[in-house]
C-alpha positions as CSV (number, residue, x, y, z in Angstrom):
1,M,111.2,112.3,87.5
2,D,108.0,112.6,89.4
3,L,106.4,115.8,90.6
4,N,107.8,115.5,94.1
5,G,111.2,116.3,92.6
6,A,110.1,119.4,90.8
7,E,111.5,122.9,91.5
8,T,109.1,125.5,92.9
9,G,108.0,128.0,90.3
10,K,109.2,126.2,87.2
11,E,106.8,125.0,84.6
12,Y,107.0,121.3,83.5
13,L,105.3,119.2,80.9
14,I,103.5,116.1,82.2
15,T,105.0,113.1,80.4
16,G,102.7,110.5,82.0
17,V,100.6,109.4,84.9
18,D,101.4,106.1,86.7
19,T,98.9,105.2,89.4
20,G,99.8,101.5,89.5
21,G,96.4,100.5,88.1
22,D,94.4,102.6,90.6
23,E,91.6,103.7,88.2
24,E,89.9,105.9,90.8
25,M,93.2,107.9,91.3
26,E,93.8,108.0,87.5
27,S,90.3,109.4,87.0
28,F,90.7,112.0,89.7
29,L,94.0,113.2,88.3
30,F,92.5,113.4,84.8
31,S,89.6,115.5,86.2
32,L,92.2,117.9,87.5
33,G,93.8,118.1,84.1
34,C,96.8,115.9,84.9
35,Y,97.5,114.0,81.7
36,S,100.3,113.7,79.2
37,G,101.2,116.9,77.3
38,E,99.6,119.2,79.9
39,K,101.7,121.9,81.6
40,I,102.0,121.9,85.4
41,T,103.8,124.2,87.9
42,V,104.6,123.5,91.5
43,V,103.7,126.7,93.3
44,D,104.6,125.7,96.9
45,K,106.1,122.7,98.7
46,K,105.4,122.1,102.3
47,R,103.7,119.0,103.6
48,N,101.7,118.8,100.4
49,L,102.3,120.2,96.9
50,V,100.4,123.2,95.7
51,V,100.3,122.9,91.9
52,S,98.9,125.1,89.1
53,I,97.2,123.4,86.2
54,K,95.2,125.3,83.6
55,D,95.0,128.5,85.7
56,A,93.7,126.6,88.7
57,R,95.5,125.7,91.9
58,Y,95.3,122.3,93.7
59,N,96.7,120.9,96.9
60,I,97.9,117.4,96.3
61,D,99.6,114.9,98.6
62,P,103.0,113.2,97.9
63,E,101.3,110.0,96.8
64,L,99.6,111.8,94.0
65,G,102.8,113.7,93.3
66,A,104.6,110.5,92.8
67,A,102.1,109.3,90.2
68,I,102.6,112.4,88.0
69,H,105.8,112.1,85.8
70,I,107.4,115.2,84.3
């Protein structure tokens, strides 16, 4: 399942990141802490996702959410 299907407030473990070969997107997600084995929580869902990774919050769009597998 990708991050867009996650429940709000529940902690998940990232199982992988699939950017379809987009190295820039993969590098960006890695810089946020999105990589296999890291914990992630969806804090809010509206137009974009607000996620918590390593005590920091980020606003990511659905395209990035689809690349993060949990």
